[in-house]
C-alpha positions in Angstrom: 0.0 0.0 0.0 1.3 3.4 -1.0 1.5 6.1 1.7 1.2 9.8 1.6 4.9 10.4 0.9 4.7 8.3 -2.3 1.6 10.2 -3.3 3.2 13.5 -2.9 6.2 12.4 -4.9 3.9 11.1 -7.7 2.3 14.6 -7.8 5.7 16.3 -8.0 6.7 14.0 -10.9 3.5 14.5 -12.8 3.8 18.3 -12.3 7.2 18.1 -13.9 6.0 15.9 -16.8 3.1 18.3 -17.6 5.0 21.6 -17.0 5.2 22.3 -20.8 1.4 22.3 -20.8 0.6 23.9 -17.4 3.5 26.4 -17.2 4.1 25.0 -13.6 7.2 23.1 -12.6 6.2 23.2 -8.9 3.1 23.8 -6.8 2.9 26.2 -3.9 4.2 24.9 -0.6 0.8 25.7 1.0 -1.1 23.5 -1.5 1.4 20.6 -1.0 1.0 20.9 2.8 -2.7 20.8 2.5 -2.5 17.6 0.3 -0.2 16.1 2.9 -2.4 17.0 5.8 -5.8 15.8 4.5 -6.2 12.0 5.2 -7.3 10.8 1.7 -8.1 7.4 3.0 -11.0 8.9 4.9 -12.6 10.0 1.7 -12.6 6.7 -0.3 -14.9 3.7 0.1 -13.6 1.2 2.7 -12.9 -1.4 0.1 -10.6 0.9 -1.7 -8.4 2.2 1.1 -5.5 0.2 -0.3 -5.7 2.4 -3.4 -6.3 5.7 -1.6 -2.8 7.0 -2.3 -2.5 5.9 -5.9 -2.3 8.7 -8.4 -5.6 7.9 -10.1 -9.3 8.6 -9.7 -11.5 6.2 -7.7 -15.3 5.5 -7.8 -17.3 6.8 -4.8 -20.7 5.5 -5.9 -23.6 7.1 -7.8 -21.6 7.3 -11.0 -19.1 9.8 -9.4 -15.4 9.7 -8.6 -12.8 11.2 -6.3 -10.3 12.9 -8.6 -6.7 11.7 -8.9 -4.4 13.5 -6.4 -2.4 15.3 -9.2 -5.5 16.9 -10.6 -6.8 17.9 -7.2 -3.4 19.5 -6.4 -3.2 21.3 -9.8 -6.7 22.7 -9.7 -6.2 23.9 -6.1 -3.0 25.6 -7.1 -4.6 27.2 -10.1 -7.1 28.9 -7.8 -4.3 30.9 -6.1 -6.2 30.9 -2.8 -5.4 33.5 -0.1 -6.1 32.8 3.6 -8.9 35.3 3.7 -10.7 34.0 0.6 -14.2 32.6 0.3 -14.3 29.7 -2.2 -17.2 28.0 -3.9 -16.9 24.4 -4.9 -19.3 22.8 -7.4 -19.4 19.0 -6.8 -18.7 18.0 -3.2 -18.4 14.3 -4.0 -16.8 12.5 -1.1 -15.4 15.8 0.2 -11.7 15.3 -0.4 -11.2 18.4 -2.6 -13.4 20.4 -0.1 -11.2 19.5 2.8 -8.1 20.6 1.0 -9.7 23.9 0.1 -10.7 24.4 3.8 -7.1 24.3 4.9 -6.2 27.2 2.5 -9.3 29.5 2.6 -11.3 31.3 5.3 -14.6 29.8 4.1 -15.6 27.1 1.7 -19.1 26.7 0.3 -19.7 23.4 -1.5 -22.7 22.2 -3.5 -23.6 18.6 -4.4 -26.5 17.6 -6.5 -26.7 14.1 -5.2 -28.2 14.3 -1.7 -26.7 11.1 -0.3 -23.2 12.1 -1.3 -23.7 15.6 0.3 -24.9 14.1 3.6 -22.1 11.6 3.7 -19.5 14.3 3.1 -21.0 16.5 5.8 -20.7 13.6 8.2 -17.0 13.3 7.3 -16.4 17.0 7.7 -17.9 16.9 11.2 -16.0 13.7 12.2 -12.7 15.2 11.0 -13.4 18.6 12.6 -13.4 20.8 9.4 -15.2 23.8 10.8 -15.1 26.3 7.9 -17.0 24.2 5.4 -20.6 24.9 4.5 -22.3 22.2 2.5 -25.7 21.8 0.9 -27.5 20.0 -1.8 -27.9 22.1 -5.0 -27.6 22.5 -8.7 -24.1 23.5 -9.6 -25.1 25.4 -12.7 -27.0 27.8 -10.4 -24.2 28.3 -7.9 -24.9 29.5 -4.4 -25.9 33.2 -4.9 -26.7 33.9 -1.2 -23.1 33.7 -0.2 -21.6 35.4 -3.3 -19.4 37.0 -4.3 -16.5 34.4 -4.2 -12.8 34.9 -4.5 -12.5 31.7 -6.4 -14.8 29.0 -7.8 -13.8 25.4 -8.6 -15.9 22.9 -10.5 -15.1 19.2 -10.1 -17.1 17.8 -13.0 -17.1 18.6 -16.7 -19.6 21.1 -18.1 -20.3 21.8 -21.8 -20.1 25.5 -21.1 -19.2 28.0 -18.3 -22.4 28.7 -16.4 -23.3 32.4 -16.4 -24.4 32.1 -12.8 -20.9 31.1 -11.7 -19.3 34.0 -13.5 -21.8 36.4 -12.0 -21.0 35.1 -8.5 -17.2 35.5 -8.9 -15.5 38.6 -7.7 -13.6 40.8 -10.3 -10.1 39.5 -10.2 -11.2 36.1 -9.0 -10.6 32.8 -10.7 -12.9 30.0 -11.9 -11.3 26.6 -12.5 -13.5 24.3 -14.5 -13.2 21.3 -16.9 -15.0 22.1 -20.2 -16.2 19.5 -22.6 -18.9 16.9 -23.5 -19.6 13.9 -21.4 -16.9 11.3 -22.0 -15.6 13.3 -25.0 -12.8 15.8 -25.3 -12.4 18.0 -22.2 -10.0 20.8 -21.3 -9.2 22.2 -17.9 -9.5 26.0 -18.1 -9.0 29.0 -15.8 -11.3 32.0 -16.3 -10.0 35.2 -14.7 -12.9 37.6 -14.3 -12.3 41.2 -15.3 -14.4 44.2 -14.2 -14.4 45.5 -17.7 -13.8 43.8 -21.1 -13.6 40.1 -21.9 -12.5 37.7 -19.2 -9.1 36.1 -19.6 -9.4 32.4 -20.4 -6.4 30.1 -20.1 -6.4 26.5 -21.4 -4.3 24.3 -19.1 -4.4 20.6 -20.3 -6.7 17.8 -21.4 -8.6 16.1 -18.7 -11.3 13.4 -18.1 -14.1 14.2 -15.7 -17.6 12.8 -15.0 -20.3 15.2 -16.3 -21.7 18.0 -14.3 -25.2 17.0 -13.5 -27.8 19.8 -13.9 -30.6 18.1 -12.0 -31.0 15.7 -9.1 -31.2 12.0 -9.9 -33.1 9.3 -8.0 -30.7 6.7 -6.8 -31.8 3.3 -5.5 
């Protein structure tokens, strides 16, 4: 079974291998410390604990996944989070990405369209004493307008377009990190930097593969 140190080294190696695409040869020390400090094994199904530190995605039920550590680390770094920031996460999943954000930001608001996943993640946050996370069930395409504006927004599933509601809820100067593309087709990770005037700056980072961003609740049996 791999441990956290092997996982961190895998992330460092993949950052180097993709530097020609991402423009990043390293990630911030704060992001790597957060990755080190969040117990990933607590956010995977019990039957997959032996795979928790592998650098790959894992299923978490309901057709959803926990993203590979490299992608979690990269997307977090792309947000450029400051300690006073309020961050919106679309797609709580098992809560792993959420927990990492909570170690870097002042407040994290996280939406999950699948109620069972949201409730399970909330239980994990309570058990692990993450106190600055606010979770609820909701449609990610609509965001969480009551708590806006946000310093950064991260979307952990692929959308066919950037939802207008998310841009509206982002502060000028803030960053939106989102995978764009069709379900199980070509997808690109992009960063949108919101400008007060004129067109927003959009940077394409690298090709990715995410589950689709669901725009309505499903009934799971």
